[in-house]
N, C-alpha and C positions, 0 to 999 in steps of 0.2 A: 671530288672536292666541292664542286659547285652545288651538288645535291646536299651536302652537309651544311654549307653556308646558307642555302635557301631554307633548309629545315629550321635553322637557328633564327632566321629572319621571320619565318612564319610564326614561330613560338613567341617571339618578341612582340609581333603585331597583335597576335591573339590575346596576349596578356594586356597589351595596351587597350584593346577594344573592351575587354572585360572590366578593366579599371575605370575606363571612361563611362561605361554603362552603369556601374555602381555609383559613380559620382553624379551622373545625370539623375538617377533614381533618388539619391539623397537630396539633390537640389530641388527636384520637383516636389518631394515630400515637405521640404522646408518652406517652399513657396506656398503650398496649399495650407500649411499651418499658419504662416504669416497672414495669408488672406483671411482665414477664419478669425484669427485674433484681432485683426484690424476691423473686420466687420462687427465683431462683438463689442469692441471699444467704441466704435461709431454709434452703435445702438445705445450703449450706456450713456454716452454723451448726449444723445438726443433725448433720452429719458430724463437725464438730469436737467436739461434745458426746460423740458415740459414741467417737471416738478418745481423748479425755481419760479417759473412763470405763474403756475397755479398758486404757489405759496405766497407770492407777491400780491396776487389778486385777492386772495383770502385775507391776507394781513391788512390790506387797505380797507376791505369791507368791515373787518372786525374792528379796526381802529376807528372807523367812522361811527359804528354803532356804539362803541365804548365812549367816544367823545360826546355823542348825543345823550347817552345815559348820564354821564357825569354832569353835563350842562343842565339837563332836566332836573337832576337831583339837587344841584345847587340852587336852581330857580325855585324848586319846591320848598327847600329849606328856608329860603328867604321869604317866600309867600307865607309859610306856616309861622315863621318868627314874627312877621308883621301881623298876622291874624292873632297870634298869642298876645302881642302887645296891645292890640285893639281890645281884645276880650278882657285882658287884665285891667285895662283902664276903665272899661265899661263896668265890670264887677266892682271895682274900687269906688267909682262914683255912685253906683247903685247902692252900695252898702252905706256910704255916707248919707245919701238921701233918705234911706230907710231909717237910719239911726236918728236923723234929725226929726223925721215925722214922729217916731216913737217918743223921743224926748219931749216934743211939743205936746203930744197927747197926754203924757204923764203930768206935765206942768199944769195943764188945764184941769185935770182931774184931781190935782193935789196929791197924787201918788207917784212919787219919783221912782223910776225904774233904772236898773243897772244892766248895761250891755257889755259882755266880755269882749266881743269882736263884732266887726261890721258884717252886714249881710253880703254874702258872696254868691248867692244863688246856687247854680250847679257847678260854678267854677271851682269851688274849694273841695268838692268831693273827688275821691281817688278815681272814680269812674266817670267823672264829669267831662264837660267839653274840653276844658284846659288840659286835663290829664290825657285825654284821647289825642289832642293836638300835639302834646309833647311826645307821645309814643310815635306818632306819624313823623314828627321832625327827626326823632332818633332813627327811625327806619330809613329815611332818606339819607341821613348822614352815614349810616352803615353801608347803604347801597353805593354811595359815592366812594367810600373808602375801599370797599371790596372791588368795585369796578376799576378804580385807579390801580390797585395792586395787580389785578388780572391783566390789565393793559400793559403794565411794566413787565410782567412775566412773559406774556405773549410776544412782546417786542424783543425781549432778550433771546427767547427761543428762536424767533424768526431770524434775528441777526446771526446767531450761532449756526443755524441751518444754512443760511446763505453763504457764510464764510467757509464752512466745511465743503459745501457744494462747489464753490468757486475753486477751492484748492483741488478737490477731486477732479473737477472738469479740466482744469489746467494740466494736471498730471496725466489724465487720459489723453488729452490732445497732444501732449509731448510724446507719449507712447505711440500714438498713431503716426506722428511724423517720423519717429525713429524707425518704426517697423516699415513704413512706406519706403524710406531710404534704403533700409536693409533689403527689402523686397526688390528694389530696383537693382541693387548690387548683385544679388543672387540671380536675378533674371539675366543680367549680362553674363555672369559666370556660366549660366545654363546655355546661352547662345554660343559662347566660346567652346564649352565642352562638347556640344552637339556638332559644331564645325570640326573640332579636333577628331571626334569619333568618325565623322564622315570621311575625313582624309585618311585616317588610320585604317578604316575599313576598306577603302580603295586600295591602299598599299597591301593589305592582307589578301584581298582578292587577286591582285597582280602576282603576289608571291605564291599564292595557291595555284594559279594558272601555270606559272613557271615550274613549280614543283611537279605538276602533272606531266609537263613535257620532259623534264629531266628524269623523272621516274620511268617514263616510257622508253627513254634512250638507254639509261644505265641499268635498269633492273629487269629488262625484257628477257625472259628465259630463251627465246628463239635466237636473239642476237648473240647471246653468250655462247650458245652451242655452235653457231657458225664460226665465231671467233676461235673457239677451241679446235674446230675441225681444221681451219686454216693453219693454226699454230702447229697442230700435229702433223699436217702434211709437210710443212716447212721443216720440221724436225726430222721426218722420215727421209726427205730429200737430202738434208745435210748428212745424215747417217749413211745413206747410200753412196754419196760422194766420197766420204771418208773410207768406206769399205773398198770402193774401186781403187783408190790410191794405194791402199795397203796391198791389194792383190797384184797390182802392176809392179810394186817394189819387190815382192817376193819372187817374181818371175825373173 
């Protein structure tokens, strides 16, 4: 009876140890995976931080250059406009003076001359100084407009990148925190499982030792043979006694 009970106990403890070993293996695998995922997220957060810092530095440098270009373009336009005003006034006065001289010369010679327009020097020609200055003024105006548009676009792209990066960074930081907490919980579960397995293994070892002793006592062929010999001798003795009683009665 004790041998049967001990065998059942051993099987129960063996199953318990196997179950705990499986649980420990699963917990160790989960902890390794969580560690890898946390490390990956931490690296991605660091890369995002670096990218955001670099983008901010580049944006500041780009904005500074664009501001300088816009400022220079405006100043250049103002300077060209002033130069055009001076040249226009100069050619206008020069034309009037030339017409006056020509009229005076005609009056003295008694031959009146007709002038359709005042003298403008090179200012009135399409390739003249004024035309060239107007082209330059137009180029500076276009540069200002293009730079202003580029600055607005770059600023918008930067703001969008920073906003997306902040959201991504916050999400990854929350994931790291969650996985760290989960890792702590599973680590505690692992400690508990290892302690349980150690206790169960000790109980199994004790049951195994007891089983060995019971087996030596209950299942030893030599001991069973002696028991059978003693039982047979007792049976022969009882039979002899019965035979003697019958013999005495018959006499």
